[in-house]
C-alpha positions as CSV (number, residue, x, y, z in Angstrom):
1,M,13.8,-19.2,-3.2
2,N,13.1,-21.3,-6.2
3,T,14.1,-19.1,-9.2
4,Q,11.6,-21.1,-11.4
5,E,8.7,-19.7,-9.4
6,Q,6.2,-18.0,-11.7
7,A,5.2,-14.5,-10.5
8,V,2.8,-11.9,-11.8
9,Y,3.3,-8.2,-10.9
10,L,0.8,-5.5,-10.2
11,V,2.2,-2.0,-10.6
12,Q,0.4,1.2,-9.5
13,C,0.0,4.0,-11.9
14,V,1.4,7.1,-10.1
15,S,0.6,10.6,-11.2
16,R,2.5,12.4,-14.0
17,K,0.7,11.6,-17.3
18,R,1.6,12.4,-20.9
19,S,-0.6,14.8,-22.6
20,T,-1.5,12.5,-25.5
21,R,-3.0,9.0,-25.9
22,A,-0.4,6.3,-25.4
23,P,0.0,2.7,-24.3
24,A,-0.6,2.4,-20.5
25,R,3.0,1.4,-19.9
26,E,4.1,4.8,-21.4
27,L,1.4,7.1,-20.2
28,D,2.7,7.6,-16.7
29,E,6.0,9.6,-16.8
30,S,6.7,9.8,-13.1
31,P,10.2,8.6,-12.0
32,L,8.7,6.1,-9.6
33,F,6.5,4.4,-12.2
34,R,9.3,4.3,-14.8
35,K,11.6,2.6,-12.3
36,M,8.9,0.0,-11.4
37,R,8.3,-0.6,-15.1
38,A,12.0,-1.0,-15.8
39,V,12.2,-3.7,-13.1
40,V,9.3,-5.8,-14.2
41,E,10.3,-5.5,-17.9
42,E,13.8,-6.6,-17.0
43,L,12.3,-9.6,-15.1
44,G,10.3,-10.5,-18.2
45,A,7.3,-11.4,-16.0
46,P,3.7,-10.8,-16.8
47,W,2.6,-7.5,-15.3
48,F,-0.5,-5.3,-15.1
49,I,-1.2,-1.7,-14.1
50,L,-3.5,-0.6,-11.3
51,S,-5.2,2.5,-12.6
52,A,-7.6,4.7,-10.5
53,K,-9.7,5.3,-13.6
54,H,-9.5,2.0,-15.5
55,G,-8.9,-0.5,-12.8
56,L,-6.6,-3.3,-14.1
57,L,-4.8,-2.5,-17.4
58,R,-2.6,-4.5,-19.6
59,P,0.6,-2.5,-20.3
60,E,-0.1,-2.3,-24.0
61,A,-3.6,-1.0,-23.7
62,Q,-4.1,2.4,-25.4
63,I,-5.6,5.0,-23.1
64,D,-6.1,8.7,-23.0
65,P,-4.5,10.9,-20.3
66,Y,-6.5,11.3,-17.1
67,D,-6.1,13.0,-13.7
68,L,-7.4,10.7,-11.0
69,T,-5.9,9.0,-7.9
70,L,-7.3,6.8,-5.2
71,N,-5.7,9.1,-2.6
72,D,-8.5,11.6,-3.3
73,M,-11.3,9.0,-2.9
74,R,-13.4,8.1,0.1
75,A,-12.9,4.6,1.6
76,S,-16.3,3.5,0.1
77,E,-15.1,4.6,-3.3
78,R,-11.8,2.8,-3.0
79,R,-13.7,-0.3,-1.8
80,S,-15.9,-0.1,-4.9
81,W,-12.8,0.4,-7.1
82,A,-11.2,-2.7,-5.6
83,T,-14.4,-4.8,-6.2
84,G,-14.1,-3.9,-9.9
85,V,-10.4,-4.7,-10.0
86,I,-10.9,-8.0,-8.4
87,A,-13.5,-8.9,-11.0
88,Q,-11.0,-7.9,-13.7
89,M,-8.2,-10.0,-12.1
90,E,-10.4,-13.0,-11.9
91,R,-10.8,-12.9,-15.7
92,T,-7.3,-11.7,-16.6
93,L,-4.4,-12.7,-14.3
94,P,-2.5,-15.7,-15.6
95,P,-1.6,-18.7,-13.3
96,A,1.2,-17.9,-11.0
97,D,2.9,-19.1,-7.8
98,R,2.9,-15.6,-6.3
99,V,1.8,-12.0,-6.8
100,V,4.1,-9.1,-6.3
101,V,2.3,-5.8,-5.6
102,L,4.2,-2.6,-6.3
103,A,1.7,-0.1,-5.0
104,G,0.9,2.2,-2.1
105,H,-1.5,1.4,0.8
106,T,-4.6,3.0,-0.7
107,Y,-4.2,0.8,-3.8
108,R,-3.5,-2.4,-1.9
109,E,-5.8,-2.1,1.1
110,F,-9.0,-3.6,-0.3
111,L,-7.3,-6.0,-2.7
112,M,-5.1,-7.9,-0.2
113,H,-7.9,-9.9,1.4
114,W,-8.7,-11.4,-2.0
115,L,-5.1,-11.8,-3.2
116,T,-4.0,-13.7,-0.1
117,R,-6.8,-16.2,-0.5
118,R,-6.2,-16.6,-4.2
119,W,-2.4,-17.0,-4.2
120,P,-0.2,-18.8,-1.6
121,V,2.3,-15.9,-1.5
122,V,1.7,-12.2,-2.0
123,D,4.8,-9.9,-1.8
124,T,4.6,-6.1,-1.1
125,P,8.3,-5.1,-1.3
126,L,7.7,-1.3,-1.3
127,A,5.4,-1.3,1.7
128,H,6.5,1.3,4.3
129,L,9.2,2.9,2.2
130,R,8.9,6.6,1.5
131,I,9.1,7.7,-2.2
132,G,12.8,8.4,-2.2
133,R,13.6,5.0,-0.5
134,Q,11.3,3.2,-3.0
135,Q,13.3,4.7,-5.9
136,Q,16.6,3.7,-4.3
137,F,15.3,0.2,-3.7
138,L,14.1,-0.1,-7.3
139,D,17.4,1.2,-8.6
140,A,19.3,-1.4,-6.6
141,W,17.0,-4.2,-7.6
142,L,17.4,-3.2,-11.3
143,E,21.2,-3.1,-11.1
144,A,21.2,-6.5,-9.4
145,L,18.9,-7.9,-12.2
146,R,21.2,-6.6,-14.9
147,R,24.2,-8.2,-13.2
148,G,22.3,-11.5,-13.0
149,E,22.4,-11.5,-9.2
150,A,18.7,-11.3,-8.3
151,S,15.4,-12.5,-9.8
152,S,13.2,-11.2,-7.0
153,P,13.4,-8.6,-4.2
154,P,13.8,-9.1,-0.5
155,T,10.2,-8.9,0.6
156,V,7.7,-9.0,3.5
157,R,5.4,-11.8,2.7
158,T,1.7,-12.2,3.4
159,T,0.8,-15.9,3.4
160,A,-2.6,-17.4,2.7
161,S,-4.9,-18.1,5.6
162,P,-8.2,-20.0,6.0
163,P,-11.4,-18.2,4.8
164,S,-13.1,-16.1,7.4
165,P,-16.7,-15.0,7.5
166,K,-15.8,-11.3,7.5
167,P,-13.5,-9.6,5.0
168,K,-10.5,-8.0,6.6
169,R,-7.9,-5.5,5.3
170,E,-4.3,-6.2,4.7
171,P,-2.8,-7.7,7.9
172,Y,-0.7,-4.9,9.5
173,R,1.3,-7.2,11.7
174,H,3.5,-8.0,8.7
175,H,4.5,-4.4,8.3
176,R,5.6,-3.3,11.7
177,V,9.1,-1.9,12.0
178,P,11.3,-2.1,15.2
179,M,10.3,0.5,17.8
180,R,13.0,3.0,18.8
181,A,14.5,3.2,22.2
182,S,13.1,6.7,23.0
183,G,10.3,9.1,22.0
184,A,7.0,8.1,20.5
185,G,8.5,4.8,19.2
186,S,9.1,3.5,22.7
187,S,5.6,4.2,24.1
188,K,2.5,1.9,24.0
189,Y,1.7,3.6,20.7
190,G,5.1,3.2,19.2
191,A,3.9,0.7,16.5
192,L,1.3,3.2,15.3
193,H,4.0,5.9,15.2
194,D,6.3,3.8,13.2
195,Y,3.6,2.6,10.8
196,L,2.6,6.2,10.1
197,A,6.2,7.5,9.9
198,T,7.2,5.0,7.3
199,S,4.1,5.2,5.1
200,S,4.6,7.1,1.9
201,E,0.9,7.8,1.5
202,P,-0.3,11.4,2.1
203,I,-3.4,10.0,3.9
204,V,-3.5,6.8,5.9
205,E,-7.0,5.5,6.9
206,L,-7.3,2.9,9.7
207,A,-10.2,1.5,11.5
208,F,-10.3,1.7,15.3
209,S,-10.0,-2.1,15.3
210,E,-6.9,-2.0,13.2
211,I,-5.2,0.5,15.4
212,A,-6.2,-1.6,18.4
213,Q,-4.6,-4.7,16.8
214,M,-1.5,-2.7,16.0
215,V,-0.9,-1.3,19.6
216,G,-2.2,-4.2,21.6
217,G,-5.6,-2.7,22.5
218,L,-7.2,0.7,22.9
219,P,-8.8,2.0,26.1
220,R,-12.6,2.4,26.4
221,S,-12.3,6.2,26.1
222,A,-11.0,5.7,22.6
223,Y,-14.4,4.2,21.6
224,A,-16.5,6.5,23.8
225,H,-15.0,10.0,23.7
226,R,-14.0,11.8,20.5
227,P,-11.5,14.1,22.4
228,W,-9.3,11.0,22.9
229,W,-8.3,11.4,19.3
230,A,-7.6,15.2,19.6
231,N,-4.3,16.4,18.2
232,D,-3.0,17.3,21.6
233,R,0.7,16.8,22.2
234,S,0.2,16.4,25.9
235,R,-1.4,13.0,25.3
236,S,0.8,10.0,24.6
237,Q,-1.4,8.6,21.8
238,A,-1.5,11.9,20.0
239,R,2.3,12.2,20.2
240,A,2.5,9.0,18.2
241,W,0.9,10.5,15.1
242,L,2.1,14.1,15.7
243,D,5.7,13.0,15.9
244,A,5.1,11.1,12.6
245,E,4.1,14.5,11.1
246,R,0.4,13.4,10.9
247,R,-2.9,14.9,12.1
248,A,-5.8,12.7,13.1
249,S,-9.3,13.2,11.7
250,V,-11.9,10.9,13.1
251,D,-15.0,9.6,11.3
252,W,-17.0,8.7,14.5
253,A,-19.8,6.9,12.7
254,A,-17.5,4.7,10.7
255,R,-15.1,4.2,13.6
256,T,-12.1,5.1,11.3
257,V,-9.3,7.6,11.6
258,R,-7.6,9.4,8.7
259,F,-4.0,10.4,9.5
260,L,-3.2,13.3,7.3
261,G,0.3,14.3,6.3
262,D,1.4,17.9,5.9
263,E,1.1,17.7,2.1
264,S,-2.6,16.6,2.3
265,G,-3.8,19.9,3.5
């Protein structure tokens, strides 16, 4: 990689907030956010914070504590949030060769279509790492930076594509992990299992069409009969998400499925 490449970083605000007004870069006290901040500040690159309440924030912006996360919002609310953030990015982000997004799926999902058309390269190095693995990855990256051995992370890249008439979400084909030799990972629905098992998000929402793309097509019954999505371990498709410790909840009208982790209730 050309080390002279100019990059801009988007960092998700996580959860644990200070109790008093502070610069945005200091308000979130969660270990994950602090590690992401340490990396981008060591890099010396321009960076911005993705905030569920404020949208796009400069690190030095003074803000009051708040308790809000996109994980608690409906898809329509997250889409509206993303529209506002895109407008902010149009006005605020500096010229760059690539954008690096350090954020979970719910913060990335409705931004990626715009980002991949605005920049030739968009990196999502934390995609599909659970929280603990994300922190390990960031620790290793920071150590490498301090030793002068790395200027950017190993990443899965999403490259620009020609404009299409219909918006689409982040292309999942870039985020698959190898299927295992046995169990749910080796079935037709192994890619779905692996996608869910490696996501750190408590709730993963996918459209029927996205799942179909991921697994190489869905049968007609998936579109016609709600029981196809039942959390019944006797069905191979259900084992894909149950073995990933998820439960499916279908929005039949919207043709979307929310896969809920144990911690999401």
